C-alpha positions as CSV (number, residue, x, y, z in Angstrom):
1,X,-17.6,-4.2,-23.7
2,X,-17.0,-1.4,-21.7
3,X,-18.0,-0.1,-18.3
4,X,-19.1,3.2,-17.4
5,X,-19.2,2.9,-13.4
6,X,-19.0,1.0,-10.3
7,X,-22.5,0.1,-10.7
8,X,-22.2,-1.2,-13.7
9,X,-19.9,-3.7,-12.8
10,X,-21.7,-4.6,-9.3
11,X,-24.5,-5.5,-11.5
12,X,-22.7,-7.8,-13.5
13,X,-21.3,-9.4,-11.5
14,X,-24.4,-10.2,-9.7
15,X,-25.8,-11.2,-12.7
16,X,-23.0,-13.7,-14.2
17,X,-23.6,-15.2,-10.9
18,X,-19.7,-15.7,-9.6
19,X,-18.4,-17.8,-7.3
20,X,-15.5,-17.0,-5.1
21,X,-12.8,-20.4,-4.3
22,X,-15.6,-21.5,-2.0
23,X,-18.2,-21.8,-4.1
24,X,-20.0,-19.2,-2.1
25,X,-21.7,-16.8,-4.6
26,X,-20.1,-12.8,-4.9
27,X,-23.4,-10.8,-4.4
28,X,-23.7,-7.0,-4.4
29,X,-23.4,-6.8,-0.8
30,X,-20.0,-8.9,-1.0
31,X,-18.5,-6.2,-3.6
32,X,-20.0,-3.3,-1.7
33,X,-17.9,-4.4,2.0
34,X,-15.0,-5.2,0.3
35,X,-15.0,-1.7,-2.0
36,X,-15.4,0.0,1.4
37,X,-12.9,-2.0,2.9
38,X,-10.4,-1.5,0.0
39,X,-11.3,2.3,0.2
40,X,-10.8,2.9,4.1
41,X,-7.5,0.9,3.9
42,X,-6.1,2.1,0.5
43,X,-6.4,6.0,2.6
44,X,-4.5,4.3,5.6
45,X,-2.2,3.7,3.3
46,X,-1.3,6.4,2.4
47,X,-1.5,8.0,5.5
48,X,1.1,5.7,6.2
49,X,3.8,6.6,2.7
50,X,3.7,10.0,4.1
51,X,4.5,9.4,7.7
52,X,6.7,7.0,7.1
53,X,7.8,6.1,3.8
54,X,12.4,6.7,4.4
55,X,12.2,9.5,1.4
56,X,14.0,12.9,2.7
57,X,11.2,14.3,5.5
58,X,11.9,10.7,7.8
59,X,15.6,11.3,6.8
60,X,15.9,15.2,7.6
61,X,14.1,14.6,10.9
62,X,16.7,11.9,12.2
63,X,19.8,13.5,10.9
64,X,18.4,17.2,11.7
65,X,16.5,17.3,14.2
66,X,17.0,14.3,16.6
67,X,20.8,13.8,16.5
68,X,20.5,10.9,14.6
69,X,24.5,9.4,14.1
70,X,25.8,8.4,11.0
71,X,26.3,4.6,12.0
72,X,22.5,5.5,13.8
73,X,20.7,6.1,10.1
74,X,23.4,3.6,8.1
75,X,21.8,0.9,10.8
76,X,18.4,2.4,10.8
77,X,18.3,2.9,6.5
78,X,20.0,-1.2,6.4
79,X,17.5,-3.0,9.2
80,X,14.5,-1.1,6.8
81,X,15.5,-2.6,3.3
82,X,16.7,-6.1,4.3
83,X,12.8,-5.7,6.6
84,X,11.4,-6.8,2.7
85,X,12.6,-10.8,3.8
86,X,9.1,-11.5,6.1
87,X,7.8,-11.2,2.5
88,X,9.4,-15.0,2.1
89,X,7.9,-15.4,5.8
90,X,4.3,-14.3,5.1
91,X,4.2,-17.3,2.6
92,X,4.2,-19.9,4.5
93,X,2.2,-17.6,7.2
94,X,-0.3,-17.5,4.5
95,X,-0.2,-21.1,3.1
96,X,-1.0,-22.5,6.3
97,X,-4.8,-20.4,7.0
98,X,-8.1,-21.3,6.3
99,X,-8.7,-17.8,5.4
100,X,-6.5,-14.9,3.5
101,X,-8.6,-12.2,5.4
102,X,-8.5,-11.4,8.8
103,X,-5.3,-12.3,8.9
104,X,-4.2,-9.5,6.5
105,X,-7.0,-6.4,8.5
106,X,-5.2,-7.2,11.1
107,X,-1.8,-6.8,10.2
108,X,-2.3,-4.1,8.0
109,X,-4.4,-2.3,10.7
110,X,-1.2,-2.5,13.5
111,X,1.2,-2.0,10.3
112,X,-0.2,1.2,9.5
113,X,-1.2,1.9,12.9
114,X,2.5,2.9,13.8
115,X,2.3,5.9,11.6
116,X,0.6,7.7,14.3
117,X,2.7,5.7,17.3
118,X,5.5,8.1,14.4
119,X,3.5,11.3,14.3
120,X,3.1,11.5,18.1
121,X,6.8,11.4,18.7
122,X,7.1,13.9,15.6
123,X,5.2,16.6,17.4
124,X,6.8,15.3,21.4
125,X,10.4,16.3,19.5
126,X,9.3,19.7,18.6
127,X,7.3,20.5,21.6
128,X,10.9,20.3,23.5
129,X,10.1,16.6,23.9
130,X,13.7,14.6,24.7
131,X,15.8,13.8,21.1
132,X,17.0,11.1,22.4
133,X,14.2,9.4,23.2
134,X,12.3,10.2,20.6
135,X,15.0,8.7,18.2
136,X,14.8,5.9,19.0
137,X,10.4,5.7,19.5
138,X,10.4,6.0,15.3
139,X,13.3,4.0,14.7
140,X,11.6,1.1,16.0
141,X,8.2,1.8,14.9
142,X,9.5,2.4,11.5
143,X,11.2,-0.5,11.4
144,X,8.5,-2.5,13.1
145,X,5.7,-0.8,10.8
146,X,7.7,-2.4,7.6
147,X,9.0,-5.5,8.8
148,X,4.4,-5.4,9.8
149,X,3.8,-3.9,6.6
150,X,6.4,-6.7,4.6
151,X,4.2,-9.8,6.5
152,X,0.8,-8.4,5.6
153,X,1.7,-7.0,2.0
154,X,1.7,-10.6,0.1
155,X,-2.3,-11.4,2.0
156,X,-3.5,-8.7,-0.3
157,X,-2.8,-10.5,-3.2
158,X,-3.6,-13.6,-1.4
159,X,-7.0,-12.1,-0.3
160,X,-7.6,-11.0,-4.3
161,X,-6.8,-14.5,-5.6
162,X,-9.0,-15.9,-3.0
163,X,-12.6,-13.8,-3.9
164,X,-11.6,-13.5,-7.2
165,X,-10.3,-16.9,-9.2
166,X,-8.8,-17.7,-11.8
167,X,-10.2,-18.1,-15.7
168,X,-9.0,-20.9,-17.4
């Protein structure tokens, strides 16, 4: 079976009477809504990655333009890497929830919204703002987004497992 479009996939799913893990039918409307949410989330994720990933541009901004010391930069990068432990916290959070999507969507939105705070702080420094103040704003925002992002990230997989049950 080779599908050539999303519409064919949607029709196949709707015609086969697929149900989610709670026995509710997965309708064409649900699939379209889920695809729209996924596309919006993915696009927002692209913006987040461009502005927040601990890559060269963020490190150069923090070190060269905001005047972070080597110790501050090292501590910042260490905390960002340590944030991955929040995936473990997510296991317990999602295990206790009756529904996954609302918590995942809320955490994902908050986590990705920090991109705009980081961008605004960068623009403020470029316009002559206090580099020390914005250094702390950017570092705290970056750490916060990584903590929340690690906590929310596991929810996507759990959500997909909830709406698309496994086959035996």
